[in-house]
C-alpha positions, 0 to 999 in steps of 0.5 A: 198296060193302063188303057190298051196302049202300047208305049212304043207305037208313039213315036215321042215318049222320050219328050220331056214333061214342060217342066219336071214333077217331083214326086213326095218320095223323091221321084222325078218324073222327067218325060212322058214315058216315065209319067207312063209308066209310073201311072201303070204301076201305081193305079193298075186295075184302078181305071174307070177315074175319069182324071186318070184316064183323061191324064193317061190318054193326054200323055198318049196324045202328046206321045203321038203328037209330039205337040209342046202344046199336048205336052203342057196339057198332059203335064199340067194334069199329071201334075193336078192328079197327082197331087190329088191322089198325094203323092206330090 
């Protein structure tokens, strides 16, 4: 897993992003868990990238707290990362 984090240690992975994110390939990300799993699949082995690392940590923090403001921040950062990588 990216960042060495087990997703099950955070109780709120099921929570929805503040808005769904649709990728170029038609995939729609709706939850923190789907987002984390996508990052894990697409970017494994590409660590030490500031935005990727920050996005992973922000998703994990939001999943741990369940706080809507943190989920909003995670959604925005995820959107920026995916846009920058031309995935959306």
